[in-house]
C-alpha positions as CSV (number, residue, x, y, z in Angstrom):
1,M,52.5,90.9,122.7
2,S,55.0,88.2,121.6
3,E,52.9,87.5,118.5
4,N,53.4,91.2,117.5
5,L,57.1,90.8,117.8
6,Q,57.3,87.8,115.5
7,P,57.7,89.8,112.3
8,V,60.4,91.9,114.0
9,R,62.3,88.8,115.1
10,T,62.0,87.3,111.6
11,T,63.3,90.5,110.0
12,L,66.2,90.7,112.5
13,K,67.1,87.0,111.8
14,L,67.1,87.8,108.1
15,R,69.3,90.8,108.6
16,V,71.7,88.9,110.8
17,A,71.9,86.2,108.1
18,Q,72.5,88.8,105.4
19,L,75.2,90.5,107.5
20,A,77.0,87.1,108.2
21,A,76.8,86.2,104.5
22,L,78.2,89.6,103.5
23,R,81.0,89.3,106.1
24,D,82.0,85.9,104.8
25,E,81.9,87.0,101.2
26,L,84.2,90.0,102.0
27,R,86.6,87.8,104.0
28,V,87.0,85.5,100.9
29,K,87.4,88.5,98.5
30,I,89.9,90.2,100.8
31,H,91.9,87.0,101.2
32,L,91.9,86.4,97.4
33,A,92.9,90.1,96.8
34,G,95.7,89.6,99.2
35,M,96.8,86.5,97.3
36,D,96.6,88.3,94.0
37,A,98.7,91.2,95.4
38,K,101.3,88.7,96.7
39,D,101.4,87.0,93.3
40,E,102.0,90.3,91.5
41,W,104.7,91.2,94.0
42,R,106.4,87.9,93.5
43,K,106.5,88.6,89.7
44,L,107.7,92.2,90.2
45,E,110.2,91.8,93.0
46,P,113.0,90.4,90.9
47,A,112.7,93.3,88.5
48,V,112.7,95.8,91.4
49,E,115.9,94.1,92.8
50,D,117.5,94.2,89.3
51,A,116.7,97.9,89.0
52,V,118.1,98.7,92.4
53,K,121.3,96.7,91.6
54,A,121.6,98.5,88.2
55,L,121.3,101.9,89.8
56,D,123.8,100.9,92.5
57,D,126.2,99.7,89.8
58,A,125.7,102.8,87.7
59,A,126.3,105.0,90.7
60,H,129.5,103.1,91.5
61,D,130.7,103.3,87.9
62,A,130.0,107.0,87.8
63,D,131.9,107.5,91.0
64,V,134.9,105.7,89.6
65,R,134.8,107.7,86.4
66,V,134.5,111.0,88.3
67,R,137.4,110.1,90.6
68,E,139.6,109.1,87.5
69,L,138.6,112.4,85.8
70,V,139.4,114.4,88.9
71,A,142.8,112.7,89.2
72,K,143.6,113.5,85.5
73,L,142.4,117.1,85.9
74,E,144.6,117.5,89.0
75,R,147.6,116.2,87.2
76,I,147.0,118.7,84.4
77,R,146.6,121.5,86.9
78,S,149.8,120.6,88.7
79,S,151.7,120.4,85.4
80,I,150.7,123.9,84.4
81,H,152.4,125.7,87.4
């Protein structure tokens, strides 16, 4: 009976080897993809930070301008009484 199982064992060993090889290949590809993503992020991160700062600065400038304009309009309003 064990002679009849030899082809099955051989096939299973082949499948296990294929599975292990595929697993190892995917580990490498996933690792490299992660490295590529990190490299891209390192390139983009300063631009993102610059954009956030620019938006924050613009919001601050707009707030200052609006406050100044409100103060001027209130002075005009109070002078009209």
